[in-house]
N, C-alpha and C positions, 0 to 999 in steps of 0.2 A: 426441638433442636435441629438446625440445618447441618446435615452431614456433607463434607466436601473434602477434596484433596487439592492442595495448592503447591506448585513447585515454582520457586523463584528462578529467574534467568540469571546466569553468572555473567554479568556485564557491568562495565563502567560507563557512565553517561556524563558528558560535559556539555553545557549550554551557556554560551555567552557570545556577544559580538566579537568578530575577529578570530574566533577559535579555530577556524579551518587551518590558518597558517601558524597561529601561536600555540595551539594545544596539540595538534596532530603529531608533531615531532616528539613531544614529551610522552604521548600515549605509546608511540612506537618504542621509545626507549624503555618505558616502564615494562613493556612486554618482552624486552630483550631482542627486538627485531632490528636487523642491520642492512637487509637488502629487500626493499619493498617495491613491488610493482604497483604503480598508480593506474587505476582503471576508471574510464569515464566514457560517455558517448561523445559524438562529434560536437554537439552543441555546448557541452560542458568542458571542452578541451582547454579553454583559457584558464578556467578556475582550477582544473586538475593540474595544469602546468605550474600554477602558483603554489599549490600544495607540494608538488614534486620539488620545486625550488626550495621550499621551506625545509623539506627533508634533507636536502643537501646530499652528502655522500651516502646517506642511507637509502636513497632512491636508486633502484636497479633498472628503472625504465618506465615509460609512459605508454599506455595502450588505450586508444580512444575510439574503439570500434563497437561499443555496447549498442545494442538495438532492442527495441520493444519486444517483449515476450521471449527473449533469449533464444533465438534460433540456434539449432544444434551446430550448424557450421560456424557461427560466430563464437560459440562456446569452445569448440575444438581449437580454433585459432588462439583464443585467449589462454587456454590451458597450455598450449605449446609455447606461447610467449613467456608465460610464467616459469615454465620448466627451463626454457632456453636461457632465461636471464639469471637462473640460479636463485630465484626469489625465496626468501624465508617468511614472507608475509605479503599481504595485499591490502591496499587502501583504495576503497571505492568512493568516487566523488561524483555526486549527481543524484538523479531520481531513481525510481524503481528499476529502470532498465540497467543502469550501471550497477546498482546494488545487487540486482538479480544475477548479472554476469559474474560479479565477485563471488556470489554464493556458489555458483556452479564451479568456479575455480577452486574454492575451498572444499567443496564436496569431493572433487576428483583428486585433489592434491593434498588435502588436509592442512593447507597453509592457514594460519590465523588471519582473521579479517578485521580491519578497522573501517568503519563506515562514516562518511562525511556527507550527509544528505543535503540536497538542495531543493527538495520538494517535500510534500507532506504525506508521501505514500505509506510510510510506516513500516515498510518491508525490513528496515534495519533492525526492528525489534522482534522479529520472528525467526524461528528455525525452519521456515518454509522455503523451499526452493522450487523453481519452475523452469521447464525446458520445452521448447516447441520443435517438433520433428514430424515431417510428413503431414503438416496441417493439424496436428493434435498437440495440445499443451498438456504435459504431464507435470504434476506437482508431488512433492513429498516433504517429509519432515526429517531433519537430521541435525543433531546438536552441533555438528562440525561447521555448519553454515551460519550459525549465530555469531554476529560480530563480537569480538572481545572488548571492543570499545566503540562508542558512538560519539561523534563530535558534532553538535548542533551549533550552527553559526547563522543567526538571523540575517547577517549581511549577505550571505550567499543567496538568499531568496529574494533580495530586493529587485533583481532583474527578471524574476519569474513573471511572465505576462499575466494580466488579470484573469483571462479565461482559464489558464492552466492553474493559477492559484485557487480559483473556485473549485474546479473539478478535482484537483488534488486534495483539497480540503474535504470535500464530500466523500472522496475515496476513504479518507481516514475515519469519517463518521460511520461509513459502512463497516469498518473493522469493529468499532464499538458496538454497533447494532447487533452484529452476529455474535459477538462475544457475550452480550447480555442474555441471549437465549440459547447459548451453547450448552450441551449436556454436562460439560466438565467445568462450567463456570464456578468460581468460588466467591465468597463475599468480597474479598479484596479486588477480584477482577470486576465485579459489578460496580463497585465504587469507582474504580479506575476508569471503566468504560463510560460511566455517566459523566464524570468530570471531564473526560477527554472530549465527549460530544458537546458538552456545554462550552468548553473553552474554544473549540474549533468553530462552532456555529456562531459564537459571540464575536470571534475575531474576523470572520470573513466579510461581513458588510463594511467594516472599517477599512479593510485591505482593498476592497473593490473601490471605495471612495478615495483612498490615498495609498497607493501601492508602495510609497516610500516610508510609510509609518513603521519604523524599526521596532517599536514596542509591540505593535499589533503582529508583526512578523514573528517576534519572539513568543507571543501568546499562542500563535498558530502552531509553531514548532512544539511548544509545550503540549498542546492538544494532540498533535500527531504522535508525540512520544507516548502519551497515555493510551491513545486508541490502538497504536501498534503493539504496545505492551499487553493490552487486554487480548488482542487477537493471538499474540504469540503464546499465550498461556492456555488457549482453548482451541477447539476444532471448528472448521468452517462449515457453513451450511449452503442452502440453495443459492443465495446471492453470489457468493464467491465462485461457486461451481458454474453458474451461468456466465459470469464475467470471463472465466477461463475458457469456456467454450466459444464465446463470441469473439474473444481476442485471439486465441490460438487457431481456431478453425476458420474464422471469417475475417480476421485481421482488423477488428475494430480497436480503436485507441482505448487504452486501459482505463485511465481516470475518467474520461468522458462516458464510457460504458457504465462504470460504477455509478456515476451521477444520474444518468437517465434511469437505470434499473432500480435503484434503491427504493424509491417511494412505492413502486409496484410490488416488489418482493415483500416489503414491510406490510403493505395492505393485505397481501396473500397470507402472511404468517401471523398477523395480528390476533386472530381469534384463538390461536394456539399458544400465544406468548404474551399474556396480559401483563406479567411482571416486567418484561423487557419494554413493552410499550409505555408502561407507567413511568419507568425510569427515563426513557427517552423523552417522554412528555415533560417531565420535570426539567430535563436538560434544555429543551427547546422552548419551554414555557408555553405549551399548547396541549389541547386534548385531542388533536388530530395530527399525529406525527407524519403520516405519509403525505398528506396534502400540504402541511407546513413546510416539509422539506422540498416538495415540488415547487411551491410558491417562492421559497428562498432562492433556489437555484435559478428560477426564471427571472426573478428580480435582478439577479447578479449576472445575467446574460449567458447562462450555461446552455448547452444543447437541450432541445425539448423532447426529442424522440429518437428511437433507434433508426427510424427512417432518415433522420437528419444526419446520422453517423454513417449512412451508406448501406445499411442492411436491407436486403430485398425482402418483401413480404413472402416470397416463395421459399426463402431460407428458414422461415420460422419453424415449420415442422421438423426439419433436420436438426435444428438447434435444440428443440425440445427433446427429441429422441436421444441426442447426445448427452443432454443434461441428466437423463434418467438411466443412462447406460451403466452406471456404477452406484453403489449405495453409499450414503453419507448421512450424518445426523442433520436433522432439521425439525423444528418444533411441529410443523404440519406435515403429514405424509406427502412424499413427493410422487406425483403421478404425471404422466405425459400430458393428460388433458389439462391439469392444473397449471403446469409449466407453460403450455402453449397459450393458455389464457393470459398469464402474466406477460409473455412476450408480445402477444397481440396488442394488449393495452399499452405497453411501453413503446411498441413500434408506432402506434397511432399518436402517442403523446396525450391520451385522454386523462382526465382526472382519475386518480386511483380510487377504486371502488372499495371503500372501507367497510361496507356492509356485506360484502360477498363472503 
């Protein structure tokens, strides 16, 4: 008998084309919210404005200053804006940066959150928040940052460039991978993660070939929902820790860093996580998950190495030291030498060593 504990997230999810403007007002009304601050990044301002217009009198303002990795000064301004507007809730429109900023607003103000994602980051399905200050990205878990409602609209992702579509999708697969070998995974989480990885990796080639394929966009959002749900129910390991270090300390782009690192971390953890690798193998229809993922991302034009993302080889020892500075669960013991080996391979873009 497998012993486990599973806690379901208290959230309502809507997925359908056009839902950003047709469903968001209804979700706000259902939650009893009458003065909502709409939050986005500069790139998503036009979509956020359409959501704000759909809210009508229930919109208390539009704040379009979200930035990657949620810098502390950006968070401070957003919290002041929410308080100054007398908001009783927040709607975040966009990718991980916008949703991350909305989470920090919720953390500090306890305002309820509605998420309208435009990428496949999956952050909307987790109670995890992040904040970058003095070059260090801190993360934590708090139920107050979990959105009360998530509105998935495939039409919002139609304008997502193919390179970001690919890296955002692999970011979601990383959530599923770490959930599969998390110490607090349950049978439901394992099924969810495997199906999420299968849906996302199945959708990405079609999206790269035809970015306007609305059905494929919907399947990718379905995969992102499942992958994010799996991560939200479990704790993160080495892969996410490394991404937080490389993003918060060295300024590397979030989704691209996930995409480059994932095959190498999986190769590193594979000997200690056979069950997770078997499940991912079924999802990807392969017996060599790390190299299959690397080959998939390369075929679809994703970045090939940490060097290509701008990380200096001289920075690798400092990144490895930062990644082992705190303890966290991982199927294979985390050592500075082991992490440095992962970073060196990912920096060079070599084929993952699955025999190591």
